[in-house]
N, C-alpha and C positions, 0 to 999 in steps of 0.2 A: 697480913692480908686484909684484916678488918679495916684498918686505917686507910689503906689504898682504895678499898671498895667505897668507903664513906666519902672520901675526897672525890672520887670519880662521880659518885651520885650527885654531890653538891655542884661539881663543875657542869654536869649535864643539866641540872636545874637552872644554873646561871645562864648557860647558853640558850636554853629554851626561853627564859625570861627576856634576854637581850633580843632574841628574834621577835618575840611578841611586841616588845617596845618599838622595835624598828618598823614593824608592820603598822602599828597604831600611828606612829609619826608620819609614815608615808601617806596614810589616809587622812591626816589632819589638814585642814584648810589654812592654818597659820594666820587667822584673822587678827589676832591680838598679839603684839610682840613688845618686848622691852629690852633695854640694854642692861647687861650685867657683866661682871667679871667671871670668866670661866677658866678652869685649868686647861693648859694647852695639851697636856697629856697626863694620864692618870698617875704617873710615877714621878712627877715633878711638882714643884711649888710655884712654877712660873704661870702667871695668869695674863689674860688679855681681855679687852672688851669685845663683846659680840652681841648681836641681836639674837634673842631667844624667844621662841614661841611660848606664850603664857599658858597655853593649854597643855601641850605635849612635851614641853621643855627641850625641844630640838634646837640645836644651834643652827641659825639660819644664814647669817652672813656678817661681814665685818662692817661696823658703822663708819661713816665718813668722818673726817676730821671735825667738821662743824657739829655733827651729832655727838661726838665724844666730848667736845667742849661744852655743849649744852647739858649733857649728862653729868659732867663733873661739877658744873655750876649750880646744880639743883640744891 
């Protein structure tokens, strides 16, 4: 029972932190952004390029083909 309680407590803390991050990202103005490779889902190694807010680290949108070429040629 001790292990189950500890895991549940950690999961609750994780959920609380994720909700707080989500709230902060919603309130962010996303004034500064950059292109980077991000994981498409947490359980895979597959990555893709995305625009990401420099301040809150929220994934914003997919860059255009031109933007990707410019990013790769840096």
